[in-house]
DSSP file (Angstrom, degrees, kcal/mol; ACC not computed):
  #  RESIDUE AA STRUCTURE BP1 BP2  ACC     N-H-->O    O-->H-N    N-H-->O    O-->H-N    TCO  KAPPA ALPHA  PHI   PSI    X-CA   Y-CA   Z-CA
    1    1 A M     >        0   0    0      0, 0.0     4,-2.2     0, 0.0     5,-0.2   0.000 360.0 360.0 360.0 -41.7   21.3  -20.1   -6.0
    2    2 A N  H  >  +     0   0    0      1,-0.2     4,-2.4     2,-0.2     5,-0.2   0.867 360.0  54.2 -64.3 -35.4   17.6  -20.5   -5.1
    3    3 A R  H  > S+     0   0    0      2,-0.2     4,-2.3     1,-0.2    -1,-0.2   0.900 107.8  50.5 -63.8 -39.4   17.9  -24.3   -5.4
    4    4 A L  H  > S+     0   0    0      2,-0.2     4,-2.4     1,-0.2    -2,-0.2   0.925 110.2  49.0 -64.4 -45.1   20.9  -24.2   -3.0
    5    5 A R  H  X S+     0   0    0     -4,-2.2     4,-2.4     1,-0.2    -2,-0.2   0.920 111.5  50.0 -60.5 -43.1   18.9  -22.2   -0.5
    6    6 A G  H  X S+     0   0    0     -4,-2.4     4,-2.0     1,-0.2    -1,-0.2   0.899 110.5  49.6 -62.1 -41.0   16.0  -24.6   -0.8
    7    7 A A  H  X S+     0   0    0     -4,-2.3     4,-1.4     2,-0.2    -1,-0.2   0.897 110.7  49.6 -65.7 -40.4   18.2  -27.6   -0.3
    8    8 A L  H  X S+     0   0    0     -4,-2.4     4,-1.5     1,-0.2    -2,-0.2   0.901 110.2  50.5 -65.9 -40.7   19.8  -26.1    2.8
    9    9 A R  H  < S+     0   0    0     -4,-2.4    -1,-0.2     1,-0.2    -2,-0.2   0.896 109.1  51.9 -62.8 -39.2   16.4  -25.3    4.3
   10   10 A A  H  < S+     0   0    0     -4,-2.0    -1,-0.2     1,-0.2    -2,-0.2   0.822 110.5  48.9 -67.0 -30.2   15.3  -28.8    3.7
   11   11 A M  H  < S+     0   0    0     -4,-1.4    -1,-0.2    -5,-0.1    -2,-0.2   0.754 109.7  54.6 -81.7 -25.5   18.4  -30.2    5.5
   12   12 A S  S  < S-     0   0    0     -4,-1.5     3,-0.1    -3,-0.2     2,-0.0  -0.827  88.7-107.9-114.0 149.3   18.1  -28.0    8.6
   13   13 A P        -     0   0    0      0, 0.0     2,-0.1     0, 0.0    -2,-0.1  -0.332  45.7 -93.6 -68.2 154.7   15.3  -27.5   11.0
   14   14 A A        -     0   0    0      1,-0.1     2,-0.5    -4,-0.1    -5,-0.0  -0.415  36.7-123.8 -66.7 142.5   13.4  -24.3   10.9
   15   15 A I        -     0   0    0     -2,-0.1    22,-0.2    -3,-0.1    -1,-0.1  -0.793  29.6-116.1 -90.4 128.2   14.6  -21.7   13.4
   16   16 A E  E     -a   37   0A   0     20,-0.6    22,-2.6    -2,-0.5     2,-0.5  -0.344  22.1-150.6 -65.4 139.9   11.9  -20.5   15.7
   17   17 A R  E     +a   38   0A   0     20,-0.2     2,-0.3    22,-0.1    22,-0.2  -0.966  27.4 161.4-112.7 125.3   10.8  -16.8   15.4
   18   18 A V  E     -a   39   0A   0     20,-2.5    22,-3.0    -2,-0.5    23,-0.4  -0.929  39.8-107.4-138.6 160.9    9.5  -15.2   18.6
   19   19 A G  S    S-     0   0    0     -2,-0.3    -1,-0.1    20,-0.2    23,-0.1  -0.037  71.1 -57.2 -68.5-171.9    8.9  -11.8   20.2
   20   20 A L        -     0   0    0     21,-0.1    -1,-0.2    19,-0.1     2,-0.1  -0.619  61.6-151.3 -77.2 114.6   11.3  -10.8   22.9
   21   21 A P        -     0   0    0      0, 0.0    -1,-0.0     0, 0.0    -3,-0.0  -0.326  26.5 -92.1 -78.7 166.4   11.1  -13.4   25.7
   22   22 A S     >  -     0   0    0      1,-0.1     4,-2.8    -2,-0.1     5,-0.2  -0.362  39.7-108.2 -68.6 158.4   11.8  -12.7   29.4
   23   23 A P  H  > S+     0   0    0      0, 0.0     4,-2.5     0, 0.0     5,-0.2   0.900 120.9  51.4 -55.7 -40.6   15.4  -13.1   30.5
   24   24 A R  H  > S+     0   0    0      2,-0.2     4,-2.4     1,-0.2     5,-0.2   0.928 111.4  46.0 -63.7 -45.4   14.4  -16.2   32.5
   25   25 A E  H  > S+     0   0    0      2,-0.2     4,-3.0     1,-0.2     5,-0.5   0.908 111.9  52.4 -64.4 -41.6   12.6  -17.8   29.4
   26   26 A F  H  X>S+     0   0    0     -4,-2.8     5,-2.4     1,-0.2     4,-2.1   0.942 112.4  44.6 -59.1 -48.4   15.6  -16.9   27.2
   27   27 A L  I  <>S+     0   0    0     -4,-2.5     5,-2.6    -5,-0.2     6,-0.2   0.924 120.0  40.4 -63.1 -44.8   18.1  -18.5   29.5
   28   28 A A  I  <5S+     0   0    0     -4,-2.4    -2,-0.2    -5,-0.2    -1,-0.2   0.901 125.4  32.1 -72.5 -41.6   16.0  -21.7   30.1
   29   29 A R  I  <5S+     0   0    0     -4,-3.0    -3,-0.2    -5,-0.2     6,-0.2   0.829 135.2  10.4 -91.1 -33.0   14.7  -22.2   26.6
   30   30 A Y  I  X>S+     0   0    0     -4,-2.1     5,-1.6    -5,-0.5     4,-1.2   0.816 123.2  45.7-115.0 -54.2   17.4  -21.0   24.3
   31   31 A W  I >4<S+     0   0    0     -5,-2.4     3,-0.6     1,-0.2    -4,-0.2   0.949 115.6  43.8 -63.2 -51.4   20.7  -20.2   26.0
   32   32 A S  T 34<S+     0   0    0     -5,-2.6    -1,-0.2    -6,-0.3    -4,-0.1   0.766 120.9  41.2 -69.8 -23.7   21.0  -23.3   28.2
   33   33 A T  T 345S-     0   0    0     -6,-0.2    -1,-0.2     2,-0.1    -2,-0.2   0.532 104.2-124.7 -99.1  -7.4   20.0  -25.7   25.4
   34   34 A G  T <<5 +     0   0    0     -4,-1.2    -3,-0.2    -3,-0.6    -4,-0.1   0.789  53.0 161.0  69.6  26.6   21.9  -24.0   22.6
   35   35 A T      < -     0   0    0     -5,-1.6    -1,-0.2    -6,-0.2    -2,-0.1  -0.696  37.7-128.3 -84.7 125.2   18.7  -23.6   20.6
   36   36 A P        +     0   0    0      0, 0.0   -20,-0.6     0, 0.0     2,-0.3  -0.424  34.2 173.4 -71.0 149.0   18.9  -21.0   17.8
   37   37 A V  E     -a   16   0A   0    -22,-0.2     2,-0.5    -2,-0.1   -20,-0.2  -0.989  28.2-138.8-153.0 151.0   16.1  -18.4   17.7
   38   38 A I  E     -a   17   0A   0    -22,-2.6   -20,-2.5    -2,-0.3     2,-0.6  -0.974  17.7-147.2-114.4 122.2   15.3  -15.2   15.8
   39   39 A F  E     -a   18   0A   0     -2,-0.5     3,-0.4   -22,-0.2   -20,-0.2  -0.795  12.8-173.3 -90.7 124.3   13.8  -12.4   17.9
   40   40 A T  S    S+     0   0    0    -22,-3.0   -21,-0.2    -2,-0.6    -1,-0.1   0.626  75.0  48.3 -94.8 -14.7   11.4  -10.4   15.9
   41   41 A D  S    S+     0   0    0    -23,-0.4     4,-0.2     1,-0.1    -1,-0.2   0.012  81.9  95.4-116.2  28.2   10.6   -7.5   18.2
   42   42 A V  S >  S+     0   0    0     -3,-0.4     3,-1.5     2,-0.1     4,-0.5   0.944  74.2  54.4 -88.0 -50.3   14.0   -6.3   19.3
   43   43 A V  G >  S+     0   0    0      1,-0.3     3,-1.9     2,-0.2     6,-0.3   0.877 101.0  58.0 -59.6 -43.8   15.0   -3.4   17.1
   44   44 A P  G 3  S+     0   0    0      0, 0.0    -1,-0.3     0, 0.0    -2,-0.1   0.724 101.8  59.3 -60.8 -16.6   11.9   -1.2   17.6
   45   45 A R  G <  S+     0   0    0     -3,-1.5    -2,-0.2    -4,-0.2    -3,-0.1   0.630  81.6 102.5 -83.9 -14.0   12.7   -1.3   21.4
   46   46 A W  S X> S-     0   0    0     -3,-1.9     3,-1.1    -4,-0.5     4,-0.6  -0.505  75.0-134.6 -70.1 135.3   16.2    0.3   20.8
   47   47 A P  H >> S+     0   0    0      0, 0.0     3,-0.9     0, 0.0     4,-0.8   0.873 105.0  58.8 -56.4 -37.2   16.2    4.0   21.7
   48   48 A A  H 3> S+     0   0    0      1,-0.2     4,-2.6     2,-0.2     3,-0.2   0.760  89.7  72.8 -65.8 -23.5   18.1    4.8   18.5
   49   49 A F  H <4 S+     0   0    0     -3,-1.1    -1,-0.2    -6,-0.3    -4,-0.1   0.873 104.5  37.3 -60.7 -37.7   15.3    3.3   16.4
   50   50 A S  H << S+     0   0    0     -3,-0.9    -1,-0.2    -4,-0.6    -2,-0.2   0.649 120.0  48.4 -88.4 -15.4   13.0    6.3   17.1
   51   51 A R  H  < S+     0   0    0     -4,-0.8    -2,-0.2    -3,-0.2     5,-0.2   0.813  85.8  94.2 -93.3 -33.7   15.8    8.9   16.9
   52   52 A W     <  +     0   0    0     -4,-2.6     3,-0.0    -5,-0.1     0, 0.0  -0.388  45.2 139.9 -70.4 133.8   17.7    8.0   13.7
   53   53 A S        -     0   0    0     -2,-0.1     3,-0.3     1,-0.0    -2,-0.0  -0.944  67.5 -93.0-156.5 168.4   16.6    9.9   10.7
   54   54 A P  S    S+     0   0    0      0, 0.0    -1,-0.0     0, 0.0    -2,-0.0   0.874 127.6  50.7 -57.8 -34.0   18.4   11.4    7.7
   55   55 A A              0   0    0      1,-0.2    -3,-0.1    -3,-0.0     0, 0.0   0.830 360.0 360.0 -72.3 -31.1   18.5   14.7    9.6
   56   56 A F              0   0    0     -3,-0.3    -1,-0.2    -5,-0.2    -4,-0.0   0.485 360.0 360.0 -72.0 360.0   20.0   13.1   12.7
């Protein structure tokens, strides 16, 4: 399985990882060009992230 993952990574370009861009930057740089991206700072901004707990 690891060999397959390595082969797939080698065949495809790396997907950029960024913090949360502005709406304008997102539309211009990713949405309009169809460029894949991974946003790394999104979940901690969700209100539920600070509220959810086993007690909640």
